[in-house]
Structures are given as structure tokens and as C-alpha cells.
C-alpha positions as CSV (number, residue, x, y, z in Angstrom):
1,M,77.0,101.2,73.5
2,W,79.8,98.9,72.4
3,N,81.0,101.3,69.8
4,M,81.1,104.1,72.4
5,M,83.4,102.0,74.7
6,C,85.7,101.2,71.8
7,D,86.0,104.8,70.9
8,V,86.7,105.9,74.5
9,M,89.1,103.1,75.5
10,P,92.6,103.8,74.4
11,T,94.3,101.2,72.3
12,I,97.1,99.2,74.0
13,A,100.1,98.7,71.8
14,E,101.2,95.2,72.1
15,D,104.8,96.2,71.5
16,S,105.0,98.2,74.7
17,L,104.5,95.2,76.9
18,G,107.1,93.2,75.0
19,Q,109.5,96.1,75.3
20,R,108.9,96.4,79.0
21,G,109.5,92.7,79.4
22,S,112.7,92.9,77.5
23,Q,113.8,96.0,79.4
24,F,113.2,94.1,82.7
25,S,115.1,91.1,81.3
26,A,118.0,93.3,80.3
27,D,118.1,95.0,83.7
28,E,117.9,91.7,85.5
29,A,120.7,90.3,83.3
30,N,122.8,93.4,84.0
31,L,122.1,93.1,87.8
32,E,122.9,89.4,87.8
33,Q,126.2,90.1,85.9
34,L,127.0,92.8,88.4
35,M,126.3,90.5,91.3
36,V,128.5,87.8,89.8
37,N,131.3,90.3,89.2
38,I,131.0,91.5,92.9
39,L,131.2,87.9,94.1
40,D,134.2,87.2,91.9
41,E,136.0,90.3,93.2
42,R,135.2,89.3,96.8
43,D,136.7,85.8,96.2
44,K,139.9,87.4,94.8
45,L,140.1,89.8,97.7
46,L,139.6,86.9,100.2
47,E,142.3,84.9,98.5
48,T,144.7,87.9,98.6
49,L,143.8,88.4,102.3
50,R,144.6,84.8,103.1
51,D,147.9,85.0,101.2
52,T,148.8,88.2,103.0
53,Q,147.9,86.7,106.4
54,E,150.0,83.6,105.7
55,N,152.9,85.8,104.6
56,L,152.6,87.9,107.8
57,A,152.6,84.8,110.0
58,N,155.7,83.5,108.2
59,T,157.4,86.9,108.7
60,H,156.6,86.8,112.4
61,I,158.1,83.4,112.7
62,K,161.3,84.6,110.9
63,L,161.4,87.7,113.1
64,N,161.2,85.5,116.3
65,D,163.9,83.2,114.9
66,L,166.2,86.2,114.2
67,N,165.5,87.7,117.7
68,K,166.5,84.3,119.2
69,E,169.6,84.2,117.1
70,R,170.5,87.8,118.0
71,D,170.1,87.0,121.7
72,S,172.2,83.9,121.4
73,L,175.0,85.9,119.6
74,Q,174.8,88.6,122.3
75,R,175.3,86.0,125.0
76,Q,178.2,84.4,123.1
77,L,179.8,87.9,122.7
78,Q,179.4,88.7,126.4
79,A,180.8,85.3,127.3
80,N,183.8,85.7,125.1
81,L,184.7,89.3,125.9
82,P,187.6,89.8,128.3
83,Q,186.5,90.3,131.9
84,G,187.8,93.8,132.1
85,C,186.2,95.0,128.8
86,D,184.0,98.0,129.2
87,T,180.6,97.2,127.7
88,S,178.9,100.5,128.6
89,N,179.3,101.7,125.1
90,L,177.4,98.7,123.7
91,K,173.7,98.6,123.1
92,N,172.4,95.0,122.6
93,G,176.0,94.0,121.9
94,I,176.4,96.7,119.2
95,P,178.8,99.6,119.6
96,I,177.0,103.0,119.8
């Protein structure tokens, strides 16, 4: 009976389990490296986003300052123009 079972049962190659294990290990290592790369890329993108947002905020501040300066210069121009001067051809103090 024992001999019959040995003849019927297929032999299991010991190498195949080791190869599967190494295949899973390689796949896991590749997946882990991919995840690390994705996280690194995310960090770089977040840093770029923060820098861009800061730059945009600074640009808005400069724009507001320039608008205030323009308005001040327009008021000075209007105040220093002769009373009879026709300003109908001026748009925001600029000739059109």
C-alpha cells in the first residue's frame, strides 16, 4: 500500500517553493520601492506647491502695493493739473 501511494503522489520539487518565495520577495521589494518613489515624488510636489503658493501670495502683495501707488499718483496728477484742463481723454490718469 505504501509503495502504491508513493507511485501515485507526484513529487514536489523543493526548488519551486524557494523560487516562489524569492519571486514574492522580489515583487514585494519592487512594490516597496515603488511606494517609496511615490512618496518621495509626493513630497517634492508638496514642496513645489508650497513655494508656488508663497510666491503667489508675495505677488498679490506687490500687486496691491502697486495699485495703491498708482492710485496715489493719479490723485497727485489730478491735484496738480490746472483747473481748466480737460481730463475726458484720460483713463485712470493715462492718455487714451
